N, C-alpha and C positions, 0 to 999 in steps of 0.2 A: 354758576362758575364766576368768580371774581378774578379780574386780570389785575395784576399789581401795577401801580403807578399809572393806570390808564383810566381816563375818564372822557367820555364823548357828550359833547353838548350839540343839540340839534335845535334850531330855532327857525321860526318863519320870519322873514324879513321883508318889510313892506316900505317901498320908497317910490313916491310919485305915482301910486296906484298899481305899481307892479309888485307881485309877491315872488320871492325867491326863497330858496332853502339854504340856510347857513349851517355848516358844520365845523366844529372846533374839536380837534382830538388831542387831548393832553399826551405829551410824551415824556419819558423819564429823562431827567436831566437837559431838557432842550425846550425851545419854544414849541407851542402847539402847531399842528397841521391845520391849516385854514382853507375851506373850499366854499364858495358861493355858487350855487347852481340855479339856473333858469331854465326856461323851456327850450331854448336853443343852444345853450352853451354855458360855460362856467368860468369863474375867476379863481385862480389858485394862489397859494402862497409860494415862496421861494423854494420850497422843498421839491416842487414838482417840475418836470421838464417840458418845456414849451415845444421842443423838437418831436417829441413823442405825440403830443396832441395834434401837431401839424401833420406828422406823418399819417395819423389816422383820420385826418380830414375834419378835425374837430374845431368847433368855435370855442377858443380859449384865451384868456388873457392871464398874465402873471404880475403879481405885485411882490415886493420884498419889504421886510421890516415890520410885519404885523404879528400881533398876538390875540386878535379876537376878530370877528366878522364885522363889529362896529368900526374898527380901526381900518379894516380893508376898504369899506366904503368910502373913506376920506383919502385914500391913497391914489397915486397915479399909477397907471399900467406902465410897467417897464419892458414888456415883451408880449407879443401877441402872435397867434397862428395867422396863417394867410386868410383863412376863412373868417376870422374875427376881423381882420384889418378890412375886408370887403365890406363889413357891416359897420364900420367906424370905430371898433374897438381897437385902439392903436396906442402905442407908447406916448405918454405924455398927457393922455386924457384920464381924468378922475373916474374911478369906478362908478360913482353915483351918477355921472353924466350919461353913461351907457347902459344903465339898468334896463331901460325900456327895450334895448336890443337883445338882451340876454332872454 
């Protein structure tokens, strides 16, 4: 079955010896949905709600203005869950600086 206007790209991302899973989901007439998943948590794009991640007790950070996993790595975190902040994943820190925590 083929879904119109939809393409999913999954890639293994390796930074400083840490391996993570990157997912890019193309959306119709909109920027893609981007998620970078590690063993403990994830970094998500602006589409997703940090309050929900916090409510579920997840380690999560949020960035905005990205259209690929590669761009996400260079962005600063704008919002983070309580669990993420405890681990040093906090606003103002670049994603690639906290890869080892994810």
